[in-house]
Structure formats: structure tokens, C-alpha cells
N, C-alpha and C positions, 0 to 999 in steps of 0.2 A: 141166154134165158132158158130155163127148163121147158117152158111152153113151146120153144122153138127147137129143142134138142130132139135128136132121134132116139137116144137111149139114155137110160139111167144106169149108173154103176152103184149098186147097193154096197155100202162100205161099212166095215166094223174094225175097231182097234181095241187092244187091251194093253195095259202097262204092267210093270213088275211090282206095282203097289196097289193103290186104290183103283177100283173099277166101278162100273155102274154110275150112280148119281154123283159120286165123288171122284170120278176119273180126272186125273191131272192135278188134283189138289195137293199131292205130296211130291211133285216134281219127279216122280219115277219115270223111267224111260219106257218107250213102247217095245213090246216083245212079240206082238202078234198082229197081223193084218189079214183080214178075210174080205173077199169081194166077189160079186157076181153081177153080170150084165143083164138088164131087162130091155128088150126091144119094145119101144112105146107104140110102134105102128102094128107090128105083128103079134104083140102080146106074148112074145116068146122069151125064154131065158137062156143064158149062155152057161158055160162051164163055171163051177164054183172053184175059187182059188183060195188057198190057205198058205200063208208064208210066216215062218217064225223070223224074228228079228233079234240079232245079237246086240245087247246093250253094252255100253262101256263098262258098267259095273255089273258083274255076273252075280247078282244076288236077288232073290225073290222073297217078298215078305210072306209070312205065314198065311195072312189073309189071301194073298194072291194065289198061293199054292192050293188053298182050300177052294177058292171060287173057280179057278181055271183048271185045276188038276194038272198043271204044268210043273216041271222040275227044271233045274239048271241044265240037266243033261239034254233036255229038249231044245234048248236055245244056244248051247255052247258052240255048236258047229254051224249055226245059222250065219247069214250075211248081215253086215251092219245096215243101219237104216237107209243110208244113201243108196246102197246097192239094191235094196229091196224096192225102194221107190222107183228106181230106174226100171227094174223088172216089171213093176206095176204099170208104169206108163207104156212100156213096149207091149206088154200083154194086152192091155185094154185097147190101145190104138190098133193093134193087129186084128183083134177080135171084132172091133167096131167096123173096120174096113171090110172084113170078111162078110159081115152082115149087110154090106152095102150102105152103111150109114156113115155120117160124117162128123156128128157132134155128140157129146155126152156130158152129163152132169152127175156129180156125186149125190147120193141119197143116204142119209144117216138117220139113226133113231134119236139122236140128240146132238146139239152142236159141240159137245164136250170133246169128242175125239179130234175134231178139226181145230177148235179155238183153244182148248186147254191142254191138249197133249201134243198134237202134231206141229203146230206153228211154234209154240214155245221151245220145243226140243230142237227143231230145225234152226231156230234163231240162235240158241246156245251153241250149236255145233257148226254154225255158219254154213248151213246147207241152203241151196236155192231150190225151193219147192216148185214142182211143175205148176203151170197156170191153172190146171183143173182144181187145185186145192184152195183156190181163192174164191170159189163160189160153190154153193151146195143147196140142197133142199132138205128140210127137216120133215120126216114122215109124220111126226106127231102134229105139226102145224098144218100140213096138207090134209091129214085125216080130220082135224078139227074144222077146217074150212069145208070139207066134204060132208062131215056129219057133226054139225055144231051141237047137237043134243047129247053127244057122247061125254061131255064134260070139258073142263079147262084143259088146254093143250099141255100145260106144265104137269098135270097130274095123270096124263095118259101114259100107259105102258103098252108094250107089244101084246102082252097077254090080254089086257082089258080091251084093246082095240079089236083083236081077233074075236073075242067073245061077243063084242057088240055087233059084228057082222056075221056071227054064227060060224066061225071057222075054228078048228082045233089048233092049238099051238103045238109046234114041234118042241119036244122036251128031252128026247133021248140022245140028241147029237152032242158033240163036244162044244166047248166054249167058242164063240165066234161063228161056227157053222150053224148052230142053233138060231142065233140072232139074225143072221143073214137070210136063212130060209124063211123065218117068220116074216121078215120085212118084205121079202120077195112075194110071198103069197098074199100079204096085205096089200101090196102095191097092185098086183094083178086084179085083186078083188075090186078096188075102188076105180080102176081103169075101165072095168067092164060094166055092163048093165046091172042095176039101173043107175049107178052113180055117174059113169062117164066123166070121171074127174080129170081135169087138166092140171098138171103140176106147174105152178106159176109163182109160188112164194119163194123166190130165190134169195138167199142170204149171201152177202159178200164179206170178204176179209180185205181190209185196206192194204194196199201194197206198201204205202208209206204214210208217215204222219205229215199233215199239212199245217205249217205254222200260220199264224194270223193274229189279228187284234180282236179285242173284246171291249165293247162300250159298257160303261157303268149302268146304262139304261137298258141293257139287253137282259131279258128274263133268262134265268138259269135255274133249271129244275134241280132241287136238292137231292132228288133220287138218282141223279146221274153223276155225282161228284164224290171222289174219294181223296183221302190224304195219305200220301206215301211218306214214311219216315225212315231215316237211316241211310239215305242215299249217299254215295261217295261225293265229296266236295266238287269234283270236276265233272259231274254228270250234266249232260245237256238234255234238252227236251227230246232229242232223237234217242238218246240212251234210255230214257224213261219209256218212250213209246216202244222201244225194243223189248223192255222188260214186260210190257203188257201186250206183246205180239200176239195176234189172233183176235184181239178185241179192238173195236173201232173207237178211236178217240176223236172227239169233235175237233173241227178245225180251230187251231190255236188253243186247244184244250189242255195244255200243260203249262202250269205256272210255278216256276221255281220260287220258293220263299226265301226272303232275305232277313237277316237279323237287324238289330238296331244300328249296326255299323255299316249296313249296306252289303254285307257278304252273305253268301248262301249258307243256310243253316242245316242242310241235309234233309229238308222237307220239300214236298211239292204237292200241289193240288191238281188233280187230273179230272177232266170232264169228259164223260163218254156220251155216245150218241143216244143211248136210252138206258133205262133202269136194268134191263136184262144184262147188258154188258157191264154195268157197274157191279151187279151182284156176282158176276163171274170174276171180276177184278178182286173182289173181297176174298175170293177163294185162294188168291195168290198171297195171302198173308204169310209172311216169313219165308217166301221164296227168295232165291238168291240172285243177286246181281254181282257177278264175280265171286269173291269170297265173303261178301256181306249179305246178311239177310235183311229184307225190306219188310217193314211193318205197314199194313194197309188197313185203314179205318174209314168209316163213313165221314163225310163232310157235308157242308151246306153250300147252296148257291151263293149265299151272302159272303161266305168265306172266300169263295172263288173270285167273286167280283171285287172284293177288297184287295186281293192280290193282283189279279189280271186286268181288271177293268180300268179304263182310262178315259180322260176327257180332253187330252192335249191334242190340238190340231197338228202341232209340230211333229209329234210322235206318229200320228195317223198318216201324215204325209210321208214321213221317213219310211214307214213300214208298208206303204201302199204298193210297193214293187213286189210282185209275186216271185216265189221260188228263189229267195235270196238267202245266202248263208250269213249269219250275224256273228261277228267277233267283238268281244268287249276288250277295251284297252284300259289298263289301270296304271297310275303312277306317272301320267304325262306331266311335263313341266307346265306350270300355270301360264307360261308365255308361249306355249306351243301354238303354231298356226296350222290351218288346214294344209298348206303347202308343205310344211315341215313333216306333218304326219304322212302325207302321200309319199314324200321322198323317203321317209323311214321305211315304209312298207315296200317300196321299190317297184320296178316295172314288172317283176315276175308275179306280183299279186295286185293287179289293178283294181281299184275301188270302183264300184258301180256308179256311173255318172260323175266320177271325179269327186269334187268337194260336196256334191249333193248327196253322196253316199256316206258322209260323215255326220255324226250327231254328237256334239260336245255337251256334256252334262254340266249344268251351271246351277249356282244357288239363285234364289229369287232376286238378289240384287245384281246378278250378272257375273259374279265372280266364278271362275272355272273351278271345278272340283278335282280335276286331274283324271276324270273318267271320260271315255268316248266310246261310241258304238260305230262299227264299220260294216258296210254291206258288200258282199262279194257275189258275183253272179254264178259261181260254180264251186264245187268242193275243192278242186285243184288249187284255185286261187286262195281259198281259205287256208288250205294246208300250207301253202307257201308262206302265208302271213304268220301262221302259228310257229313257224321256224324262227321267227324274229323274237320269240319269247325271251325276255331278260336281256335283250340287246339294248345298247345305250342310245338315248335320244337326248341331246344336250348334255346334262350332267346326271341324268337319272336313267336307271334301267326300267324298261317297260314290260309289263306283264300282259299277255294276250291269252284269252281262253274263249271257248265257244259260249254263245249266249242265245237267248230266245226273245221272241217278240214280247212275251209276257214280262220277261226281266227288264227289257227296255222300258216298258210302260211303268213297271214297279219302281225302278230307279228314278225315272223322271218324276213320278208322283211324289216320291219320298223327298227328293231334293227341292222340288219346286214348291211344295206345300209349306214345309218348315225346314230350317237349317238342321243338318245333322249335329252340328256343334252346339251342345246345350251349355247353359251356364247355371251355376248354383245361385240360390237366393242372394241378393246383394248383402254384402257385409257392411257394418257400420263404417268401415274405413275405406276399403276398395272392393269392387266385385272380383271374384276369383274365377278365371276361365278354367276350362276343363279339357283334358286330353280327349282327342277323337278316337283313340284306340287304346286297348287295355295294356297295362304293363305286364311284361312277361319276365319274371325273374327266373333265371336258369337254375336247375338243381345242381348242388355242389357235386363235382366229379373230378377225378384225377386225370381224365383224358385231356391232353393238351391241344384242344381244338379251338383255342381262343388266342387273340393277340391283344397286347396292350399298346396303345399309342400314347406316348408321353412327350410333353413339350409342344402341344398344339397351341396355335394362336388363340387368345381368349375370344376372338371374334369368329372363330371357325364354327361352321355349322355342319349339318349332316351332308349337304351336297358337296361341301369342301372335302369332307372325308372320303366320299364316294369317288370324287375326282382324283384325290390323292392315291387311292387304291387302284384306280385304273381298271385293267382287265380282271383283277381279282374280285371286283365288286359282285360278279355273278355267283361267287362262291360263298357269299354271306348268307347265314341262316335268316329265315323270316324273323323280324323284330330283333335282329342280332346286333344293332348298333346301340351302345349304351354310353351316353355322355355323363361323365362324373362331375358333380357339382360340389363345391365346398359348403361349409356350415352356413355361410352367408348367402347361399343360393346362387353363387356366381360360378362360371366355368372354372374348373381347376387346371385345365390344360391336359387332362387325361381323358381317355376313352377306351372302352373295351369292345372288341368286335368278336362275335361268335362266328366261326367258319364251319363249313360243312364237314370237315374232317381234319385230323391232326396234320396230314400232308399239306392241305391247303393253308393251314395256319403257318406251317414251316416255310412254305414258299413266300408268303406275304412277309414274314419276318426277315427272310433273306433278301428279298428284292426291294422292299420299301424302307428298310432301316436307314435312317439319316437322309431320306429324301426331303426335299424342301416343300413347305407349305406356307405361302404368304411370307417369304423371306425368312422363315424359321425352319431349321431342320428338325425332323420329328424322329424320335427313337421308337422302334417297333420291337417288342419282345413277345415270343411265344409263351403262352401260359394256359392254365386250366381254369375252369369255373371255380374250383376250390381255391386256387391262388387269387382269383378275382375277389372272392368273398373276403379273404384275409386282408387284401389291400384295402377294401372298402371299410374294414374294421380298424384301419390305422396302420397296417403293416406296409412294408416297402418291397418292391419287386424291380430288379434290374438284371443286367446280364451277369452280374456277379452272384446272384442268388436271391433268396427270399428271406426277409427279416420278419419275425413274428410281430403281431400287433401288441399294443400295450395292454390290451385285455382280450378275453376270449368270448365276451358276451356278443350275441348276435346283433346285427344292425337292423333297425326297422326302417324300411323304405318309407318315404313320405306318402301319406294316403292320397288316393286319387279317386275321382268319380267321373264317369264318362258316358253314361247311358243317354240314349235319346228319349227316355221316358221322363216325364216331369218329376222333379224332386218333390217328395211329400213334404207337407208343411211341418210335420212333427218329426224332424230329423234330429238325432241325438247330437248334442254339442261335443266338441273334441274333449272337453274336460270330463265328460261322462264316460269316455272310452277308456280312460286310464286310471289306475288306482293312485292314491296319493304318493307312494314312493317314486313314481315315474314322473310326477308333475313338477313343473317349475313355473315361475312367472311367465305367462305368455307374452310374446312379442308380436307387434303388428306384422302382418305378412308383407314380404317384399317381392317385387317383380324383377325379372331379369330380361333385358332386351336381347333379341336374337335377330339375325339377318332376316329381311323381309321374305326370303324364299321359304322359310319354314317357321312362320309365326305361330307355332303351337306353344301352349303354355303348360305349366306344371304347378303343383302345389309348392309354394316356397317353404323352406325348412323352418321349423319352430323348435326351440330348445326342449320343450317338454315332450317331444317325440323320441328322445334319445336317452339311452341309459349310459352312454359314454360320449361326452361332448367332443372327443377327438375324431369321431367317426366321420367318414364321408358318406355320401349316398349317390345313387344313380338316378338320373332323369331319363325316362324312357320315351323314345320318339317312334312314331310310326314309320320308320325307315329301316330297311327297305320296305316298300309297301307289300302287303300280303294279299294273295289271291286265294279263293276257295281251294285251288289245287295244290297250294304249297303251305297252307297254314299248319302249324304244329303245336302240340301242347307240351307244356313243361310241368313237372311235378311241383306241388306246392312246397315251398321251403319251410323247414322247421324253425325259421326265424321268428315265426309268430308264437312259438311255444310259450315263452315266458309270459307274454302279455295276455294270452288266452287263458292259460292255466291259472293265472292270478285272479280271474274273474269269478264271481258267483256263477253257479251252473246256469241259472236262468238268464244271465247277462252275456253268455258266451257269444251270442250272435252279434252283439254290439262291439265285441272286443277286437274285431279284425282290423289290423292296421291298413288293409286295403279295403275300402268300402265297396261292397257288392252293389250291383245296380238295384234300385228299388223294386220290390215285388213281394211275393209270398215266400216266407221262410219255412223250410222243412228240415227237421232233424233226422239224420240217417244214423241208425245204431246197428251194431253187430258187424262192423267192418273188420276184415283181416288187418293185422298190425303193419303189414307192408303195403297198404293201399296208397296209391297216388292219385293225383287229380285226373290223370288220363284214364285211370280205371273207372272212376266215377262218371266221367264224361261219356265213356263208352257204354256204361250201364244205362245212362239217361240219353242215349243217342236219339236225336229227333225232338227233344223237348226244348229246343231253343236256348240251351245253356252255353255260356262262355266260360273260359277257364277261371275268370275272376269271380264267378258266381259260386264257386266251390271253396269252402273253408274247412280244411281238415283240422280237427282238434288234437293237439299234442299234449303229452304230460311233461313234467319237469325234466325228464331224461331225454326229451326230444323225440320220443316214439309216439306213433299214432295211438290215440286213446280208444280207438274203435268207433269213434263218432265223427260226424261231419255235419256242417250246416250248408244247405243248398238254397240259394236264392233264385226262385223262378221268376220269369218276366211278369207273370200275372197269376192271380189266384186261380183262375180257370185252368191254366196249364199245370199249376201245382196240384190241384185236386185230381186232375187226370193222371198225373204221375203217381200220386199216392195210391189211387185206386188200381192202377195197372201194374205198378212195380213193387208195391209193398209185399214183403215176405217172398219175393223172388230170390232164387239162389244167386249169390254174388261170389264168384270164384269158389264155389263149394260151401259157402256159408249163407245162412238165412239172414237177411237184413230187414230191419223194421223202419218204416217211415211214419213220421208224425208231424203235424203242424206245430210250430212254436207260437205260443200265445204272447 
């Protein structure tokens, strides 16, 4: 505490960019440190020290040059930040010892140099700061406490404070020296008669972020919450806390947001200890986490409680253990037992309290979801567990990634309140179930990174294929298993598997060709996504070569809907989606039975969906399961071109053969003609969009028309997107956003 410290170290810093009230807002590196010691007992001052700091990027902004008078030549021969901080610590410790004192506290004229410049830069450079930089006193707050009539602390300046006590401000010195001398004489003034002030308002910087739980009944001040968007999928709460290093986040104050499918959507809500830290967090808008810039906006306490708040006693008991590292497991077999999970993790990563440290996520009726959370007592055990990522348990490979207490609460809230698997309104004939994950149709490419499995048993399921491929399962792309069904909706005996590289596909074709699956040998051919498309249009592929299809018209995949949002009552009928030339007499939907291990359903085929009745189509399964750290985007296929282009302009939104999830529809105009879905998703990063929510409009020649239809999850999110992103540059072009009526 400063009240018990023997000395103050008056401290000042400047960066290569913004300084003063905007210090640290542009992520520029520190280039100057100045300090001087004040003996609180003898009211004496020590030697003034001024050190230049060499940044990694030797570049000064024009504003910096004008304000500081410094040039690149002044800093090019200086030491880097870590060396200068070592010099600072050695110099101060030595001087304090010479004065016969033992303790010291930093004194600054605003918290910006500590919170917004020094700690963020040290975090990015993986520097361990000396302990003295985790506490400090703000001379403005101390002066306000001493002289409350001088005005609000936030509006005080060194000049105004010196004028209030009748002292002249030093103005002829260089940058840094001037500020330190003014702070020193102001400090000596309030220490002396008649003020006799005691420095006691010590501010601290948290050493680490403490995870924890939050009750839905807990009051949360809206002036302390922000929303961070554009986060990498694999970000943990500790990564987010590191991005806001220097600012104090409330215990359990990081809540990672999940989308309708229970996966992270690149957003997080962060709760700080007070509004001052929240305001400083807003100044980090578009600062970088790795190579990505993060958007920071205001949020409300209600939004935070909606994500992080919980009422489950089971979760509270699970998270009651302090200082535990949480790992999330995805893709567990539904029959997996706690003992099997513990055996899978192994003795090198012991779970806290054995089975008590496991929390299986279940539906309200008790059915397992394939997700589980695991507690580890230390980082070492958690790291050992993460090495098991994509290893096999039973017949499935398991994904492991870091998680948070807020995510545990959010996942349990989501699953236990309502099932994630929605259903469409009942049909007059039979109700149609819905896929739990979106269909990913790969873009046509000549790269031979796929394999075709031919001759599969008709009862074969996803897990049978994964078992058949054995060790090569880990090389399958996310959502890379495509089961081909015939026109009657029954298994055709074919499947296409997307591998991570052509070399992986070649190895599978060599090692798995004519292996046996359920008493049948299966042929395995290496192919490309382009050849896959040709086969789906009626062509043939074998080891002798490729035969062209009977026609070259594109195949429309069967429409699917899979959102967790309720289906609006006024949904367009299938007949309204297609023009008369594409329609035929509809046939009642048929269902296809699959093995109990993967009882997921798809839309059955109907004749009026196809322009060529000889075509096959692919049923998409959520296998292998996808985690936030591995999910990939695929470009929208031009297969929708003919159906969309045939529609009237105002009906284009309804013409998608893949129904987007319900929500607010926005038209995007002015796109470059080589635009893909991934480009649009990057443009709208953080707005909770999934690949299926983007429909690029094509002309008859199969080229992008320069327009796209975007379906946002809600009207509120859509309006925010239109307000914030309209007329923003999109790869060098101005795009326009407008609501579709």
C-alpha cells in the first residue's frame, strides 16, 4: 500500500503513436520511459532518469513526432522494452536502498501508461513485468481526495492542479521530463502543510483472471459489460483476459457466446469490475489478437446474464472447486461411461476427484448429447488431455478443447431447457425431422483430396465408415463424410470422403481398397470434388477412369432446415420455391431407417426438386463432429444458379434450394464477381452467421451477379449489421446493405 510505502516513483511513458488522453488506443509500442523517486518521509527527490525504448517497428507517427519532438534516430540505438524494464528495476531498487528505504509505489498522472500501454505490450511480447507494475497511485485521484473542490478527477490535468495550488507549471523541458517534474512538485506540495496528504488510493492490476459462476439472480451493472466480436474459434476465457490485460475483469466475467448449434460464434461478453475499466476496454476496439482484429462494443447486464447466468445446482456443484482447468469433450459415443472416459484420458491426465470431475451433457429426457466437461487440477494435466485431441474412443474420434465456467453453464442451459434438435411443423402425412448441423457442399476443385467408397453395405452408417478407415479417420476434413442416396432416398452403397490433402487421400485409396466391411469388400478410389460432382450428376468413376454424366445440368441438393429457432408460421411452400418448368407431381415424403448409433434424418427426395431424374444426391451427416477450433467454410456452389436466376427479383430470397434459418433477410449489393461465402462470412465476422445463411446470387452463366442474400438470426442483429457495415469497403469495393421486404 502507498500509505505504508517509503517512497513514490513518479513514472511517465510515451508511445510511437497516440499519447496523452488517447495513450495506448492505437496499439503503438512504448518508446520513452521517464521516472524520478520521491522520499515520502524526508520530502526529498532523487535523480531524474530518462530512457528511450527501441520498438519492434521502427516507425513514428507524424502526430508522435510533433508532440514528442522525437525521431527514429533517437530510438534506433536504444534497448528493447525488456532490457529497459530491467534497468528500471535495478536503478530504482538501488536508489531506494541508498536512501535507507525498503518499499516503493509507482505514481502516474493517469492509469493509461500502466493499463493501456505497458501491460498490453508486455502481454503481446510475453514479458514478465516486475511486481511493482501491478499497483500504482493516480496523482489526479489523490489530488481530488486532497482538494475535492478542484473538480472531477477525470477532468483534472497537471496544469490545472498546479494552478489550483498556486504553483507554476514547468513548460520548457522535453517530453516526459516536463510531466515528471510537474508531478513531483505537485506531490511535494500536497505532502506538505497545510494539506499533509497521505497517498492511500492504491489501484491494482490483476495477475490473472479468476473463473467462476454467475447466478441469474445476481445484479450486473450494464456500465461494466462489453461485447467482443471476431474472436478466433479456439479462444478461451484466459485468451480473452489476456487481450484485455491491464484491465480487471470480474470473477467469472468472461462468457463465450454459442450459436444455435452449440458452437462458439466468435463473440464473448466480458464483465469488468467497474465502468472505468469498461470504458478503457472500449478503447481497444479493433486491437489485434494474433492476426485478427477484435471489435469491442457496449453490452448490457441482461445480455451477460442471458449467456453466463445459471440456475442448475448440478453445474454449481461441478464448478464449486476453485482453480480448476476446464476441458470440453465433443463427439463422445452415446454409450460412453465415466470409466471409459477416464481410461481414454489416461493416468497422465488425472481428472479431479475421478468421476466427480466429469459432467456429461444430456437432453431433458436423459439422452446423452455426446458432450462432456472435465476438470483438471493444473495446467499440466489439461495439456496432457489436449494431446488426446482426435484420438479414438470406441468407434469415434473425440475432440478436446479448452472451455470456461460460463460455457459450461450456457451449454447446460441450452440442452436442459429445450432440445437442440428442432422439428418442422407437422406435415399432413408425416412429420419431417431436421438435421442438427448444416450441410456443407464442397466447392468444385480439381485437387484430388477426396476418396470414393463404392460397394458399401446398405446398412452401413457413419461409424462403420470411420471404423473401416481406421487410423486415417483423423485426416478427414470437418463435415467431410458424404453418404450418397438414390432417387428413392435409400443408401446407394456409395460415399465420398474429403481428406485434408491429396497425399492423405492417396494413402487411404492404397491401404483401404478392397478391405472388408460387414462381409463385403469396398472399393476405394482417389478423386476430386469436381469428379464427385460429376458422379452425383449421373457419371461414373472407377479405376479405369471417369465417364461423363448424361447431362451437364447441376444437381440440386435436397433442402434442409436445421435451426434451433422456432419455424415461422408463414413459411413458403415447396411449390412456391420453383417455377413451373421445374415442377412435377409431388410425391409423399419417404423416410429411411439408419442404425441407432446415428439416428439423424434428412429431407427425403422429391421428383420436383430435380431437373434430371437420373441424378443422385448427397445426404450430409454431422460426422466427423466439428469443434470451434476446426470448423471450416466452403464456398457456395453455383449449383443454385439456374433456380435463383429463374426467379423474379423480389422472390430471389425464397429461391434457395437450401433453406436458411429463419430471421431477418438483408440484400448485399456491389460484391466483386469472385466473391465466395467465406469472404462474406469474414466481412460479417461476429454477427452470428453460419455458412448456410449466405446465398450468393448467380446469373445464367454461373457467375456471381454481384448480389447476395444474408439471413441474420434476428432483426436486431440484422439492423446492427446494416448500420455498422453498410457502405464499408469489401475487398476494395463499396457494398450496400438493405432489408428485403
